[in-house]
C-alpha positions in Angstrom: 178.6 358.5 98.1 179.9 361.9 97.0 183.4 363.0 97.8 182.6 365.6 100.4 179.9 363.6 102.1 182.3 360.6 102.3 185.1 362.7 103.7 182.6 364.1 106.3 181.6 360.6 107.2 185.2 359.6 107.7 185.8 362.7 109.9 182.8 361.9 112.0 183.8 358.3 112.3 187.3 359.4 113.4 185.9 361.7 116.1 183.4 359.2 117.4 186.2 356.5 117.6 188.5 358.8 119.6 185.5 359.7 121.8 184.9 356.0 122.5 188.6 355.7 123.6 188.3 358.9 125.7 185.0 357.9 127.4 186.1 354.4 128.3 189.9 354.5 128.6 191.2 358.0 128.2 190.3 359.2 131.7 192.1 356.3 133.5 195.9 356.8 133.1 197.1 355.5 136.5 199.0 352.3 136.0 199.0 350.1 139.1 202.0 348.3 140.6 201.4 345.0 142.4 204.5 343.3 143.9 206.9 344.9 141.5 204.7 344.0 138.6 203.3 346.8 136.4 199.6 346.4 135.8 197.7 348.1 133.0 195.7 351.2 133.8 192.4 349.7 132.6 189.9 347.4 134.2 188.4 344.6 132.2 185.1 346.3 132.2 186.6 349.4 130.5 188.2 347.3 127.8 185.0 345.3 127.1 182.9 348.5 127.1 185.2 350.2 124.7 185.3 347.2 122.4 181.5 347.0 122.3 181.3 350.8 121.7 183.7 350.5 118.8 181.7 347.5 117.3 178.5 349.5 117.5 180.1 352.5 115.8 181.6 350.3 113.1 178.2 348.7 112.5 176.4 352.0 112.3 179.1 353.4 110.0 178.3 350.6 107.5 175.3 352.6 106.6 177.4 355.3 105.0 180.9 353.9 104.3 182.4 350.8 102.7 183.8 348.2 105.1 187.5 348.8 104.2 187.2 352.5 105.0 185.5 351.8 108.3 188.1 349.2 109.3 191.1 351.4 108.5 189.6 354.6 109.9 188.7 353.1 113.2 191.9 351.2 113.5 194.2 354.2 112.9 192.1 356.6 115.0 191.9 354.2 117.9 195.5 353.1 117.8 196.7 356.7 117.7 194.4 357.5 120.7 195.7 354.5 122.5 199.3 355.3 121.8 198.8 358.9 122.9 197.3 357.6 126.2 200.2 355.2 126.7 202.6 358.2 126.3 200.7 360.2 128.9 200.9 357.4 131.6 202.8 358.6 134.6 205.9 356.4 135.3 205.4 354.5 132.0 207.9 351.8 131.1 209.9 351.8 127.9 208.1 348.7 126.6 204.6 350.0 127.0 204.6 351.3 123.5 204.7 347.7 122.3 201.1 347.3 123.5 200.2 349.4 120.5 201.0 346.6 118.1 198.4 344.1 119.4 195.9 346.9 119.8 196.3 347.8 116.1 195.8 344.2 114.9 193.0 343.4 117.3 191.2 346.6 116.4 191.5 345.9 112.7 190.3 342.3 113.0 187.3 343.2 115.1 186.3 346.2 113.2 186.8 344.6 109.8 184.6 341.7 110.7 181.8 343.9 112.0 182.2 346.4 109.1 181.9 343.6 106.6 178.8 342.2 108.3 177.3 345.7 108.5 178.0 346.3 104.8 176.2 343.1 103.9 173.3 344.1 106.2 172.9 347.7 105.0 173.3 346.7 101.3 170.6 344.1 101.6 168.2 346.3 103.6 168.7 349.6 101.8 169.0 348.3 98.3 167.6 345.2 96.6 167.8 342.0 98.7 169.3 340.4 95.6 172.1 343.1 95.4 175.3 341.3 96.3 177.3 343.0 99.1 181.0 343.0 98.4 183.1 343.4 101.5 186.3 345.3 101.1 185.6 345.9 97.4 183.1 348.8 97.9 179.5 349.0 97.0 178.4 348.7 93.4 
């Protein structure tokens, strides 16, 4: 893919990733307190919906970008959006920023797996079925 087109695809992927966070999680910034225990602001259905949204985005992006670029772009964009949301929580606790660490690793793991599978799928369906897909090494 040409340099400008690739850069454009990365920008679009970043915007769509942040939009997934905003649509599913960004609007709900009220952390609950139950018997002196801080609860997260998100319902399970929001987290599942956001995760599925990101997996669909990563799979679709495999049409235009190599798996490594998808995994890193989605991971950094989503983690930054999540961390920003954690900073905006009213009454946030000092340790809430630590939640960003597992979010980073979980986002990378899930996105990398789907992006790699998408790269194999798109390589075989858009090129020759005999053309070997090379996850995290870029297309030939």
